[in-house]
PyMOL Python script that loads the backbone (N, CA, C, O; Angstrom):
from pymol import cmd

cmd.read_pdbstr("""\
ATOM      1  N   MET A   1     -17.606 -73.329  35.368  1.00  0.00           N
ATOM      2  CA  MET A   1     -17.890 -72.891  34.006  1.00  0.00           C
ATOM      3  C   MET A   1     -17.032 -71.664  33.678  1.00  0.00           C
ATOM      4  O   MET A   1     -17.033 -70.699  34.443  1.00  0.00           O
ATOM      5  N   PRO A   2     -16.299 -71.682  32.556  1.00  0.00           N
ATOM      6  CA  PRO A   2     -15.476 -70.519  32.219  1.00  0.00           C
ATOM      7  C   PRO A   2     -16.335 -69.340  31.762  1.00  0.00           C
ATOM      8  O   PRO A   2     -17.488 -69.496  31.361  1.00  0.00           O
ATOM      9  N   LYS A   3     -15.729 -68.160  31.839  1.00  0.00           N
ATOM     10  CA  LYS A   3     -16.443 -66.956  31.414  1.00  0.00           C
ATOM     11  C   LYS A   3     -16.646 -66.964  29.903  1.00  0.00           C
ATOM     12  O   LYS A   3     -15.854 -67.543  29.160  1.00  0.00           O
ATOM     13  N   MET A   4     -17.731 -66.303  29.458  1.00  0.00           N
ATOM     14  CA  MET A   4     -17.976 -66.135  28.036  1.00  0.00           C
ATOM     15  C   MET A   4     -17.025 -65.070  27.517  1.00  0.00           C
ATOM     16  O   MET A   4     -16.838 -64.038  28.162  1.00  0.00           O
ATOM     17  N   LYS A   5     -16.425 -65.308  26.362  1.00  0.00           N
ATOM     18  CA  LYS A   5     -15.535 -64.310  25.778  1.00  0.00           C
ATOM     19  C   LYS A   5     -16.218 -63.651  24.595  1.00  0.00           C
ATOM     20  O   LYS A   5     -16.847 -64.315  23.771  1.00  0.00           O
ATOM     21  N   SER A   6     -16.084 -62.334  24.523  1.00  0.00           N
ATOM     22  CA  SER A   6     -16.657 -61.627  23.375  1.00  0.00           C
ATOM     23  C   SER A   6     -15.720 -61.795  22.182  1.00  0.00           C
ATOM     24  O   SER A   6     -14.512 -61.956  22.356  1.00  0.00           O
ATOM     25  N   HIS A   7     -16.269 -61.759  20.986  1.00  0.00           N
ATOM     26  CA  HIS A   7     -15.499 -61.926  19.755  1.00  0.00           C
ATOM     27  C   HIS A   7     -14.765 -60.622  19.470  1.00  0.00           C
ATOM     28  O   HIS A   7     -15.396 -59.620  19.135  1.00  0.00           O
ATOM     29  N   THR A   8     -13.442 -60.623  19.597  1.00  0.00           N
ATOM     30  CA  THR A   8     -12.678 -59.378  19.486  1.00  0.00           C
ATOM     31  C   THR A   8     -12.770 -58.767  18.097  1.00  0.00           C
ATOM     32  O   THR A   8     -12.775 -57.543  17.971  1.00  0.00           O
ATOM     33  N   GLY A   9     -12.842 -59.585  17.048  1.00  0.00           N
ATOM     34  CA  GLY A   9     -12.959 -59.071  15.682  1.00  0.00           C
ATOM     35  C   GLY A   9     -14.241 -58.297  15.478  1.00  0.00           C
ATOM     36  O   GLY A   9     -14.251 -57.257  14.819  1.00  0.00           O
ATOM     37  N   THR A  10     -15.330 -58.807  16.049  1.00  0.00           N
ATOM     38  CA  THR A  10     -16.615 -58.116  15.940  1.00  0.00           C
ATOM     39  C   THR A  10     -16.572 -56.810  16.718  1.00  0.00           C
ATOM     40  O   THR A  10     -17.134 -55.804  16.286  1.00  0.00           O
ATOM     41  N   GLY A  11     -15.912 -56.827  17.854  1.00  0.00           N
ATOM     42  CA  GLY A  11     -15.788 -55.626  18.677  1.00  0.00           C
ATOM     43  C   GLY A  11     -15.081 -54.499  17.954  1.00  0.00           C
ATOM     44  O   GLY A  11     -15.363 -53.328  18.210  1.00  0.00           O
ATOM     45  N   LYS A  12     -14.168 -54.829  17.054  1.00  0.00           N
ATOM     46  CA  LYS A  12     -13.431 -53.817  16.303  1.00  0.00           C
ATOM     47  C   LYS A  12     -14.247 -53.260  15.137  1.00  0.00           C
ATOM     48  O   LYS A  12     -13.996 -52.147  14.677  1.00  0.00           O
ATOM     49  N   ARG A  13     -15.218 -54.031  14.663  1.00  0.00           N
ATOM     50  CA  ARG A  13     -15.980 -53.645  13.472  1.00  0.00           C
ATOM     51  C   ARG A  13     -17.332 -53.018  13.774  1.00  0.00           C
ATOM     52  O   ARG A  13     -17.942 -52.396  12.905  1.00  0.00           O
ATOM     53  N   VAL A  14     -17.794 -53.183  14.999  1.00  0.00           N
ATOM     54  CA  VAL A  14     -19.159 -52.813  15.347  1.00  0.00           C
ATOM     55  C   VAL A  14     -19.152 -51.965  16.613  1.00  0.00           C
ATOM     56  O   VAL A  14     -18.331 -52.177  17.505  1.00  0.00           O
ATOM     57  N   ARG A  15     -20.078 -50.996  16.689  1.00  0.00           N
ATOM     58  CA  ARG A  15     -20.172 -50.131  17.866  1.00  0.00           C
ATOM     59  C   ARG A  15     -21.616 -50.138  18.359  1.00  0.00           C
ATOM     60  O   ARG A  15     -22.552 -50.094  17.560  1.00  0.00           O
ATOM     61  N   VAL A  16     -21.790 -50.192  19.676  1.00  0.00           N
ATOM     62  CA  VAL A  16     -23.130 -50.189  20.255  1.00  0.00           C
ATOM     63  C   VAL A  16     -23.419 -48.800  20.803  1.00  0.00           C
ATOM     64  O   VAL A  16     -22.619 -48.239  21.552  1.00  0.00           O
ATOM     65  N   THR A  17     -24.557 -48.256  20.428  1.00  0.00           N
ATOM     66  CA  THR A  17     -24.939 -46.915  20.876  1.00  0.00           C
ATOM     67  C   THR A  17     -25.493 -46.991  22.296  1.00  0.00           C
ATOM     68  O   THR A  17     -25.653 -48.076  22.855  1.00  0.00           O
ATOM     69  N   GLY A  18     -25.776 -45.848  22.860  1.00  0.00           N
ATOM     70  CA  GLY A  18     -26.330 -45.777  24.204  1.00  0.00           C
ATOM     71  C   GLY A  18     -27.681 -46.451  24.328  1.00  0.00           C
ATOM     72  O   GLY A  18     -28.014 -47.009  25.375  1.00  0.00           O
ATOM     73  N   LYS A  19     -28.456 -46.399  23.261  1.00  0.00           N
ATOM     74  CA  LYS A  19     -29.783 -47.030  23.280  1.00  0.00           C
ATOM     75  C   LYS A  19     -29.745 -48.502  22.878  1.00  0.00           C
ATOM     76  O   LYS A  19     -30.776 -49.174  22.872  1.00  0.00           O
ATOM     77  N   GLY A  20     -28.538 -49.008  22.538  1.00  0.00           N
ATOM     78  CA  GLY A  20     -28.398 -50.433  22.214  1.00  0.00           C
ATOM     79  C   GLY A  20     -28.435 -50.767  20.745  1.00  0.00           C
ATOM     80  O   GLY A  20     -28.427 -51.942  20.378  1.00  0.00           O
ATOM     81  N   LYS A  21     -28.474 -49.743  19.880  1.00  0.00           N
ATOM     82  CA  LYS A  21     -28.435 -50.022  18.444  1.00  0.00           C
ATOM     83  C   LYS A  21     -27.027 -50.444  18.059  1.00  0.00           C
ATOM     84  O   LYS A  21     -26.053 -50.009  18.673  1.00  0.00           O
ATOM     85  N   ILE A  22     -26.921 -51.283  17.052  1.00  0.00           N
ATOM     86  CA  ILE A  22     -25.614 -51.727  16.580  1.00  0.00           C
ATOM     87  C   ILE A  22     -25.299 -50.997  15.279  1.00  0.00           C
ATOM     88  O   ILE A  22     -26.017 -51.127  14.288  1.00  0.00           O
ATOM     89  N   MET A  23     -24.206 -50.223  15.299  1.00  0.00           N
ATOM     90  CA  MET A  23     -23.795 -49.438  14.150  1.00  0.00           C
ATOM     91  C   MET A  23     -22.579 -50.086  13.488  1.00  0.00           C
ATOM     92  O   MET A  23     -21.687 -50.591  14.169  1.00  0.00           O
ATOM     93  N   LYS A  24     -22.554 -50.065  12.142  1.00  0.00           N
ATOM     94  CA  LYS A  24     -21.442 -50.656  11.404  1.00  0.00           C
ATOM     95  C   LYS A  24     -21.113 -49.816  10.180  1.00  0.00           C
ATOM     96  O   LYS A  24     -21.922 -49.004   9.731  1.00  0.00           O
ATOM     97  N   GLN A  25     -19.911 -50.023   9.648  1.00  0.00           N
ATOM     98  CA  GLN A  25     -19.485 -49.344   8.429  1.00  0.00           C
ATOM     99  C   GLN A  25     -20.152 -50.038   7.240  1.00  0.00           C
ATOM    100  O   GLN A  25     -20.319 -51.258   7.253  1.00  0.00           O
ATOM    101  N   GLN A  26     -20.528 -49.287   6.228  1.00  0.00           N
ATOM    102  CA  GLN A  26     -21.134 -49.895   5.051  1.00  0.00           C
ATOM    103  C   GLN A  26     -20.079 -50.627   4.232  1.00  0.00           C
ATOM    104  O   GLN A  26     -18.920 -50.214   4.187  1.00  0.00           O
ATOM    105  N   ALA A  27     -20.483 -51.704   3.591  1.00  0.00           N
ATOM    106  CA  ALA A  27     -19.564 -52.509   2.790  1.00  0.00           C
ATOM    107  C   ALA A  27     -19.387 -51.909   1.398  1.00  0.00           C
ATOM    108  O   ALA A  27     -20.252 -51.176   0.917  1.00  0.00           O
ATOM    109  N   GLY A  28     -18.276 -52.220   0.761  1.00  0.00           N
ATOM    110  CA  GLY A  28     -18.072 -51.853  -0.639  1.00  0.00           C
ATOM    111  C   GLY A  28     -17.235 -50.617  -0.878  1.00  0.00           C
ATOM    112  O   GLY A  28     -17.279 -50.057  -1.973  1.00  0.00           O
ATOM    113  N   LEU A  29     -16.466 -50.167   0.115  1.00  0.00           N
ATOM    114  CA  LEU A  29     -15.687 -48.942  -0.073  1.00  0.00           C
ATOM    115  C   LEU A  29     -14.186 -49.210   0.101  1.00  0.00           C
ATOM    116  O   LEU A  29     -13.431 -48.291   0.417  1.00  0.00           O
ATOM    117  N   ARG A  30     -13.750 -50.446  -0.100  1.00  0.00           N
ATOM    118  CA  ARG A  30     -12.354 -50.804   0.119  1.00  0.00           C
ATOM    119  C   ARG A  30     -11.520 -50.819  -1.161  1.00  0.00           C
ATOM    120  O   ARG A  30     -10.339 -50.471  -1.131  1.00  0.00           O
ATOM    121  N   HIS A  31     -12.110 -51.213  -2.265  1.00  0.00           N
ATOM    122  CA  HIS A  31     -11.323 -51.317  -3.503  1.00  0.00           C
ATOM    123  C   HIS A  31     -12.211 -51.092  -4.723  1.00  0.00           C
ATOM    124  O   HIS A  31     -13.430 -50.970  -4.608  1.00  0.00           O
ATOM    125  N   ASN A  32     -11.569 -51.037  -5.903  1.00  0.00           N
ATOM    126  CA  ASN A  32     -12.254 -50.784  -7.182  1.00  0.00           C
ATOM    127  C   ASN A  32     -13.044 -49.473  -7.160  1.00  0.00           C
ATOM    128  O   ASN A  32     -14.153 -49.398  -7.690  1.00  0.00           O
ATOM    129  N   LEU A  33     -12.461 -48.442  -6.541  1.00  0.00           N
ATOM    130  CA  LEU A  33     -13.179 -47.178  -6.404  1.00  0.00           C
ATOM    131  C   LEU A  33     -13.231 -46.377  -7.697  1.00  0.00           C
ATOM    132  O   LEU A  33     -14.094 -45.512  -7.850  1.00  0.00           O
ATOM    133  N   GLU A  34     -12.321 -46.650  -8.633  1.00  0.00           N
ATOM    134  CA  GLU A  34     -12.350 -45.927  -9.907  1.00  0.00           C
ATOM    135  C   GLU A  34     -13.597 -46.264 -10.717  1.00  0.00           C
ATOM    136  O   GLU A  34     -14.109 -45.420 -11.452  1.00  0.00           O
ATOM    137  N   LYS A  35     -14.077 -47.478 -10.586  1.00  0.00           N
ATOM    138  CA  LYS A  35     -15.271 -47.904 -11.328  1.00  0.00           C
ATOM    139  C   LYS A  35     -16.545 -47.317 -10.738  1.00  0.00           C
ATOM    140  O   LYS A  35     -17.518 -47.098 -11.460  1.00  0.00           O
ATOM    141  N   LYS A  36     -16.549 -47.064  -9.454  1.00  0.00           N
ATOM    142  CA  LYS A  36     -17.749 -46.602  -8.770  1.00  0.00           C
ATOM    143  C   LYS A  36     -17.902 -45.093  -8.928  1.00  0.00           C
ATOM    144  O   LYS A  36     -16.924 -44.345  -8.905  1.00  0.00           O
ATOM    145  N   SER A  37     -19.140 -44.668  -9.087  1.00  0.00           N
ATOM    146  CA  SER A  37     -19.411 -43.244  -9.265  1.00  0.00           C
ATOM    147  C   SER A  37     -19.209 -42.504  -7.942  1.00  0.00           C
ATOM    148  O   SER A  37     -19.266 -43.097  -6.865  1.00  0.00           O
ATOM    149  N   SER A  38     -18.972 -41.204  -8.048  1.00  0.00           N
ATOM    150  CA  SER A  38     -18.775 -40.363  -6.861  1.00  0.00           C
ATOM    151  C   SER A  38     -19.997 -40.418  -5.956  1.00  0.00           C
ATOM    152  O   SER A  38     -19.881 -40.443  -4.730  1.00  0.00           O
ATOM    153  N   THR A  39     -21.166 -40.436  -6.578  1.00  0.00           N
ATOM    154  CA  THR A  39     -22.416 -40.496  -5.821  1.00  0.00           C
ATOM    155  C   THR A  39     -22.468 -41.761  -4.981  1.00  0.00           C
ATOM    156  O   THR A  39     -22.855 -41.737  -3.812  1.00  0.00           O
ATOM    157  N   ARG A  40     -22.072 -42.857  -5.596  1.00  0.00           N
ATOM    158  CA  ARG A  40     -22.105 -44.149  -4.913  1.00  0.00           C
ATOM    159  C   ARG A  40     -21.108 -44.195  -3.759  1.00  0.00           C
ATOM    160  O   ARG A  40     -21.446 -44.654  -2.668  1.00  0.00           O
ATOM    161  N   THR A  41     -19.889 -43.726  -3.987  1.00  0.00           N
ATOM    162  CA  THR A  41     -18.877 -43.751  -2.923  1.00  0.00           C
ATOM    163  C   THR A  41     -19.262 -42.806  -1.784  1.00  0.00           C
ATOM    164  O   THR A  41     -18.992 -43.103  -0.621  1.00  0.00           O
ATOM    165  N   ARG A  42     -19.884 -41.682  -2.104  1.00  0.00           N
ATOM    166  CA  ARG A  42     -20.342 -40.761  -1.065  1.00  0.00           C
ATOM    167  C   ARG A  42     -21.441 -41.402  -0.230  1.00  0.00           C
ATOM    168  O   ARG A  42     -21.481 -41.229   0.988  1.00  0.00           O
ATOM    169  N   ARG A  43     -22.324 -42.137  -0.879  1.00  0.00           N
ATOM    170  CA  ARG A  43     -23.423 -42.809  -0.178  1.00  0.00           C
ATOM    171  C   ARG A  43     -22.908 -43.890   0.767  1.00  0.00           C
ATOM    172  O   ARG A  43     -23.534 -44.184   1.785  1.00  0.00           O
ATOM    173  N   LEU A  44     -21.757 -44.485   0.422  1.00  0.00           N
ATOM    174  CA  LEU A  44     -21.202 -45.578   1.231  1.00  0.00           C
ATOM    175  C   LEU A  44     -20.409 -45.107   2.447  1.00  0.00           C
ATOM    176  O   LEU A  44     -20.040 -45.927   3.288  1.00  0.00           O
ATOM    177  N   THR A  45     -20.136 -43.798   2.561  1.00  0.00           N
ATOM    178  CA  THR A  45     -19.383 -43.307   3.711  1.00  0.00           C
ATOM    179  C   THR A  45     -20.262 -43.277   4.955  1.00  0.00           C
ATOM    180  O   THR A  45     -21.489 -43.290   4.862  1.00  0.00           O
ATOM    181  N   GLY A  46     -19.628 -43.239   6.103  1.00  0.00           N
ATOM    182  CA  GLY A  46     -20.352 -43.131   7.361  1.00  0.00           C
ATOM    183  C   GLY A  46     -20.826 -44.473   7.869  1.00  0.00           C
ATOM    184  O   GLY A  46     -20.667 -45.500   7.209  1.00  0.00           O
ATOM    185  N   VAL A  47     -21.409 -44.448   9.047  1.00  0.00           N
ATOM    186  CA  VAL A  47     -21.887 -45.668   9.684  1.00  0.00           C
ATOM    187  C   VAL A  47     -23.400 -45.768   9.575  1.00  0.00           C
ATOM    188  O   VAL A  47     -24.100 -44.757   9.522  1.00  0.00           O
ATOM    189  N   VAL A  48     -23.890 -46.988   9.543  1.00  0.00           N
ATOM    190  CA  VAL A  48     -25.330 -47.239   9.451  1.00  0.00           C
ATOM    191  C   VAL A  48     -25.712 -48.281  10.500  1.00  0.00           C
ATOM    192  O   VAL A  48     -24.859 -48.990  11.035  1.00  0.00           O
ATOM    193  N   GLU A  49     -26.992 -48.355  10.777  1.00  0.00           N
ATOM    194  CA  GLU A  49     -27.489 -49.360  11.717  1.00  0.00           C
ATOM    195  C   GLU A  49     -27.439 -50.727  11.046  1.00  0.00           C
ATOM    196  O   GLU A  49     -27.760 -50.855   9.864  1.00  0.00           O
ATOM    197  N   ALA A  50     -27.039 -51.745  11.800  1.00  0.00           N
ATOM    198  CA  ALA A  50     -26.938 -53.101  11.263  1.00  0.00           C
ATOM    199  C   ALA A  50     -28.327 -53.621  10.898  1.00  0.00           C
ATOM    200  O   ALA A  50     -29.328 -53.215  11.488  1.00  0.00           O
ATOM    201  N   ALA A  51     -28.373 -54.520   9.925  1.00  0.00           N
ATOM    202  CA  ALA A  51     -29.638 -55.090   9.481  1.00  0.00           C
ATOM    203  C   ALA A  51     -30.320 -55.831  10.631  1.00  0.00           C
ATOM    204  O   ALA A  51     -29.656 -56.441  11.469  1.00  0.00           O
ATOM    205  N   LYS A  52     -31.631 -55.771  10.658  1.00  0.00           N
ATOM    206  CA  LYS A  52     -32.404 -56.385  11.737  1.00  0.00           C
ATOM    207  C   LYS A  52     -32.117 -57.882  11.847  1.00  0.00           C
ATOM    208  O   LYS A  52     -32.113 -58.435  12.947  1.00  0.00           O
ATOM    209  N   SER A  53     -31.878 -58.538  10.710  1.00  0.00           N
ATOM    210  CA  SER A  53     -31.622 -59.974  10.704  1.00  0.00           C
ATOM    211  C   SER A  53     -30.266 -60.337  11.304  1.00  0.00           C
ATOM    212  O   SER A  53     -30.067 -61.476  11.728  1.00  0.00           O
ATOM    213  N   ASP A  54     -29.322 -59.378  11.346  1.00  0.00           N
ATOM    214  CA  ASP A  54     -27.983 -59.640  11.875  1.00  0.00           C
ATOM    215  C   ASP A  54     -27.832 -59.282  13.352  1.00  0.00           C
ATOM    216  O   ASP A  54     -26.865 -59.700  13.987  1.00  0.00           O
ATOM    217  N   VAL A  55     -28.761 -58.524  13.902  1.00  0.00           N
ATOM    218  CA  VAL A  55     -28.613 -57.984  15.246  1.00  0.00           C
ATOM    219  C   VAL A  55     -28.461 -59.074  16.301  1.00  0.00           C
ATOM    220  O   VAL A  55     -27.597 -58.966  17.171  1.00  0.00           O
ATOM    221  N   LYS A  56     -29.271 -60.105  16.244  1.00  0.00           N
ATOM    222  CA  LYS A  56     -29.224 -61.178  17.250  1.00  0.00           C
ATOM    223  C   LYS A  56     -27.847 -61.843  17.252  1.00  0.00           C
ATOM    224  O   LYS A  56     -27.276 -62.087  18.315  1.00  0.00           O
ATOM    225  N   ARG A  57     -27.317 -62.133  16.070  1.00  0.00           N
ATOM    226  CA  ARG A  57     -26.009 -62.783  15.945  1.00  0.00           C
ATOM    227  C   ARG A  57     -24.893 -61.871  16.438  1.00  0.00           C
ATOM    228  O   ARG A  57     -23.980 -62.321  17.131  1.00  0.00           O
ATOM    229  N   LEU A  58     -24.964 -60.585  16.080  1.00  0.00           N
ATOM    230  CA  LEU A  58     -23.935 -59.637  16.494  1.00  0.00           C
ATOM    231  C   LEU A  58     -23.919 -59.445  18.013  1.00  0.00           C
ATOM    232  O   LEU A  58     -22.853 -59.367  18.622  1.00  0.00           O
ATOM    233  N   LYS A  59     -25.097 -59.369  18.613  1.00  0.00           N
ATOM    234  CA  LYS A  59     -25.165 -59.213  20.069  1.00  0.00           C
ATOM    235  C   LYS A  59     -24.578 -60.425  20.776  1.00  0.00           C
ATOM    236  O   LYS A  59     -23.930 -60.283  21.813  1.00  0.00           O
ATOM    237  N   LYS A  60     -24.796 -61.607  20.233  1.00  0.00           N
ATOM    238  CA  LYS A  60     -24.232 -62.823  20.825  1.00  0.00           C
ATOM    239  C   LYS A  60     -22.712 -62.801  20.723  1.00  0.00           C
ATOM    240  O   LYS A  60     -22.022 -63.179  21.670  1.00  0.00           O
ATOM    241  N   LEU A  61     -22.182 -62.359  19.572  1.00  0.00           N
ATOM    242  CA  LEU A  61     -20.743 -62.270  19.397  1.00  0.00           C
ATOM    243  C   LEU A  61     -20.114 -61.241  20.335  1.00  0.00           C
ATOM    244  O   LEU A  61     -18.976 -61.407  20.774  1.00  0.00           O
ATOM    245  N   LEU A  62     -20.860 -60.182  20.638  1.00  0.00           N
ATOM    246  CA  LEU A  62     -20.343 -59.143  21.516  1.00  0.00           C
ATOM    247  C   LEU A  62     -20.497 -59.508  22.997  1.00  0.00           C
ATOM    248  O   LEU A  62     -19.997 -58.797  23.869  1.00  0.00           O
ATOM    249  N   GLY A  63     -21.182 -60.608  23.273  1.00  0.00           N
ATOM    250  CA  GLY A  63     -21.374 -61.041  24.652  1.00  0.00           C
ATOM    251  C   GLY A  63     -22.427 -60.250  25.380  1.00  0.00           C
ATOM    252  O   GLY A  63     -22.309 -60.034  26.586  1.00  0.00           O
ATOM    253  N   ARG A  64     -23.466 -59.806  24.673  1.00  0.00           N
ATOM    254  CA  ARG A  64     -24.553 -59.049  25.278  1.00  0.00           C
ATOM    255  C   ARG A  64     -25.818 -59.860  25.335  1.00  0.00           C
ATOM    256  O   ARG A  64     -26.841 -59.374  25.817  1.00  0.00           O
TER     257      ARG A  64
END
""", "prot")
cmd.dss("prot")
cmd.show_as("cartoon", "prot")
cmd.util.cbc("prot")
cmd.orient("prot")
């Protein structure tokens, strides 16, 4: 049986903390920034914990 390979694209987009939480960048800060208010763009900066519904899928992609 061959080894399981982790999804390299997911590995670049997601980080696992020491306690096992999955952290990701918030969506919506790549384009059309002139339309978005300063408050909104400030709120979108930084990393957040991934949604509970996505965690199982992300862990499988990361090979955990």
